[in-house]
C-alpha positions as CSV (number, residue, x, y, z in Angstrom):
1,M,-12.2,220.4,6.0
2,R,-10.0,222.7,8.1
3,V,-10.9,225.3,9.9
4,A,-10.9,227.9,12.5
5,A,-13.7,228.5,14.5
6,L,-14.9,232.1,15.4
7,I,-15.6,232.3,19.6
8,T,-16.5,234.1,21.6
9,G,-18.4,231.9,24.7
10,G,-21.7,233.2,24.1
11,K,-23.7,230.8,23.1
12,D,-24.1,231.3,19.0
13,S,-20.7,230.4,18.3
14,T,-20.8,227.6,20.4
15,L,-23.7,226.2,18.6
16,A,-20.9,227.0,15.6
17,L,-18.5,225.3,16.9
18,H,-21.2,222.2,17.6
19,R,-22.5,222.4,14.3
20,A,-18.9,222.4,12.3
21,L,-17.1,218.9,15.2
22,R,-20.4,217.4,13.6
23,Q,-20.4,217.9,10.2
24,K,-16.9,215.9,10.8
25,H,-14.4,219.2,10.7
26,E,-11.5,219.4,11.4
27,V,-11.5,222.5,14.0
28,K,-7.5,223.1,14.5
29,Y,-8.5,226.7,16.6
30,L,-10.6,228.5,17.7
31,V,-10.6,232.0,16.8
32,T,-10.9,235.6,19.4
33,M,-10.7,238.9,18.7
34,I,-10.0,241.3,22.3
35,P,-12.2,244.1,20.9
36,Q,-10.2,247.8,22.9
37,R,-13.2,249.3,23.3
38,K,-16.7,248.7,23.9
39,D,-18.2,249.4,21.3
40,S,-17.0,247.4,19.0
41,W,-19.3,246.4,16.0
42,M,-18.1,243.1,14.7
43,F,-16.8,241.5,18.0
44,H,-17.9,240.7,21.7
45,S,-16.1,242.1,24.9
46,V,-18.0,241.0,28.3
47,N,-16.0,239.1,29.6
48,I,-14.5,238.1,26.4
49,H,-11.6,237.6,28.7
50,L,-12.6,233.7,29.9
51,A,-11.9,232.9,26.0
52,D,-8.6,230.7,26.9
53,L,-10.5,229.0,29.2
54,V,-14.2,228.4,27.0
55,A,-11.1,227.0,24.7
56,E,-9.7,224.2,27.3
57,A,-13.5,224.1,28.5
58,V,-13.1,222.4,25.1
59,G,-9.8,221.0,23.6
60,I,-8.9,222.7,21.0
61,P,-6.0,225.5,20.6
62,L,-6.5,229.4,20.9
63,V,-5.5,231.8,18.5
64,K,-6.5,235.2,19.6
65,N,-5.1,239.2,19.5
66,E,-6.7,242.1,20.2
67,T,-8.4,243.8,17.5
68,S,-8.3,248.2,18.2
69,G,-12.6,248.1,18.3
70,V,-12.9,250.4,15.3
71,K,-15.2,249.9,12.6
72,E,-14.0,248.0,9.4
73,V,-10.1,248.0,10.5
74,E,-11.3,245.7,13.1
75,V,-12.1,243.6,10.2
76,E,-8.8,243.6,8.8
77,D,-7.5,242.8,12.4
78,L,-9.7,239.6,12.1
79,K,-7.7,239.2,8.3
80,D,-4.6,239.5,10.3
81,L,-5.0,236.6,12.2
82,L,-7.0,234.2,10.0
83,A,-4.5,234.4,7.2
84,T,-1.4,233.2,10.0
85,L,-3.2,230.3,10.1
86,D,-3.6,226.7,7.6
87,I,-6.6,226.5,7.4
88,D,-9.0,225.3,4.6
89,G,-12.4,227.6,6.0
90,V,-13.8,229.7,9.0
91,V,-16.5,229.2,11.3
92,S,-19.1,231.7,12.4
93,G,-22.0,231.8,14.2
94,A,-23.3,234.6,12.1
95,I,-27.5,233.8,12.3
96,L,-29.6,237.2,11.2
97,S,-27.1,240.3,11.0
98,A,-26.0,240.1,7.5
99,Y,-22.7,243.4,8.6
100,Q,-21.0,240.2,10.2
101,K,-21.9,237.6,7.5
102,T,-21.0,239.7,4.7
103,R,-17.7,240.7,6.4
104,I,-16.7,237.3,7.1
105,D,-17.4,235.8,3.6
106,T,-15.2,238.9,2.3
107,I,-12.2,238.5,4.6
108,C,-12.8,234.0,3.4
109,R,-13.0,235.1,-0.5
110,E,-9.9,237.8,0.1
111,L,-7.6,235.1,1.7
112,N,-9.3,232.6,-0.3
113,L,-11.1,230.1,2.5
114,K,-14.9,228.8,2.7
115,S,-17.2,231.4,5.1
116,I,-19.1,228.6,7.3
117,A,-22.3,230.3,8.8
118,P,-23.5,226.5,9.6
119,L,-26.9,228.1,11.8
120,W,-27.5,232.0,9.3
121,C,-30.9,232.8,8.9
122,E,-32.6,229.6,10.8
123,D,-35.4,230.7,13.2
124,P,-34.0,232.1,16.3
125,I,-37.0,230.1,17.9
126,A,-35.7,227.3,17.2
127,L,-32.3,228.0,17.7
128,L,-33.1,228.7,21.4
129,K,-34.7,225.4,21.5
130,E,-32.2,223.3,19.9
131,M,-29.3,224.7,22.7
132,I,-32.0,223.9,25.4
133,S,-32.1,220.0,23.5
134,L,-27.9,220.2,23.7
135,H,-28.0,220.8,27.1
136,F,-26.0,223.7,26.7
137,E,-26.2,225.0,30.2
138,T,-26.1,229.0,29.2
139,I,-26.9,232.7,31.1
140,F,-27.0,236.3,30.7
141,V,-24.1,238.1,31.1
142,G,-25.6,241.1,29.0
143,V,-28.3,243.6,28.0
144,Y,-28.6,246.6,25.8
145,A,-32.3,246.9,25.8
146,Y,-35.7,248.5,26.2
147,G,-37.7,245.7,28.6
148,F,-35.3,243.6,30.3
149,D,-33.2,244.7,33.8
150,E,-31.1,243.6,36.0
151,S,-32.7,240.3,37.2
152,W,-31.4,238.8,33.7
153,L,-28.0,239.5,34.8
154,G,-27.6,235.9,35.4
155,R,-30.6,234.0,34.5
156,R,-30.1,230.4,32.5
157,I,-31.7,229.9,29.1
158,D,-34.5,227.6,29.5
159,S,-38.3,227.3,29.2
160,A,-39.3,230.2,30.8
161,A,-36.4,232.6,28.6
162,I,-37.1,231.2,25.8
163,Q,-41.5,232.4,26.3
164,D,-40.0,235.7,28.3
165,L,-37.6,236.6,24.8
166,V,-41.0,235.7,22.7
167,R,-43.2,238.9,25.2
168,L,-40.0,240.7,24.7
169,N,-39.8,240.2,20.8
170,R,-44.0,241.3,20.1
171,R,-43.6,244.2,22.5
172,Y,-40.3,245.9,22.1
173,Q,-38.8,243.9,18.8
174,V,-36.7,242.0,20.9
175,S,-33.8,240.1,18.9
176,A,-34.8,236.9,20.3
177,V,-31.6,235.7,19.7
178,G,-29.8,239.3,20.8
179,E,-28.4,238.9,16.6
180,G,-29.3,242.8,17.7
181,G,-26.4,243.1,20.1
182,E,-29.8,243.2,23.0
183,Y,-28.2,240.9,25.6
184,E,-24.6,238.2,25.6
185,T,-24.5,235.1,26.4
186,L,-21.6,232.6,28.1
187,V,-21.5,228.8,27.7
188,L,-20.7,227.1,31.2
189,N,-21.5,223.4,29.5
190,T,-22.4,221.4,27.2
191,S,-21.8,218.2,25.8
192,F,-18.6,218.3,23.7
193,F,-16.6,220.4,27.1
194,E,-14.0,218.2,28.2
195,K,-14.4,220.1,31.8
196,R,-18.0,222.9,32.8
197,I,-16.7,226.4,33.7
198,K,-17.8,226.4,37.5
199,L,-17.8,231.2,38.1
200,L,-16.2,232.0,41.1
201,Q,-17.1,235.4,41.9
202,T,-19.3,237.6,39.7
203,E,-20.1,241.4,39.8
204,K,-23.5,242.4,38.5
205,V,-22.8,245.7,36.7
206,W,-26.1,248.1,36.1
207,E,-25.9,252.3,34.9
208,N,-29.1,253.2,34.0
209,Q,-31.0,250.7,31.2
210,A,-28.4,248.3,31.0
211,G,-25.5,246.4,31.8
212,H,-23.4,243.3,32.1
213,L,-22.2,240.7,34.7
214,L,-18.4,240.8,35.1
215,V,-17.0,237.4,35.7
216,K,-14.2,238.2,38.3
217,R,-12.6,234.6,38.5
218,A,-14.1,231.0,37.2
219,E,-12.0,227.8,37.0
220,L,-13.0,224.7,35.2
221,V,-13.6,221.4,37.3
222,D,-14.9,217.8,36.3
223,K,-18.2,216.8,35.0
224,D,-20.4,215.3,36.4
């Protein structure tokens, strides 16, 4: 099936893309929406400027467009973009967010496309462990929930981080996969990347109880 995969550069969309490729879908395009406001309900904004680099690392053409980021209006912006593509389906990284999935499902139904959500309703901890087993090199680039602190920014997702996420879930009900917007991630490398992303210059931006790791400069380098 010819599909477009929605990507942000984060772990969920990257794992969904990995599964789509493994299932032998023909991924013709990667699709990124760039919200013009930080409180978008549908789309990530942290380091979304790296989408071109991510697409180049994967080796699949990127289609992107700006969106107002206004609730529901941004959904129509995505629909308008998808309507221009010669595809049969759309791949998304939704795991537990009914808000996200139902809107993508609606777009696909209206455009006569198949909505493919390879991660839907799977166990969060199992997904994180799968990412480690697949050699995802993933770092936290945004933390927005009680229990996180500045030390999480730039931290890699590994077994120790998963254990800490489980503790935060038990104590503060933080989603282990950040599905409620508790945190955001960036995948620097994985098995199907043709090159890896190397961060050259970053800045931690912290205010009150939340913050993000701003990537100011990055480049693609050959994999070891």
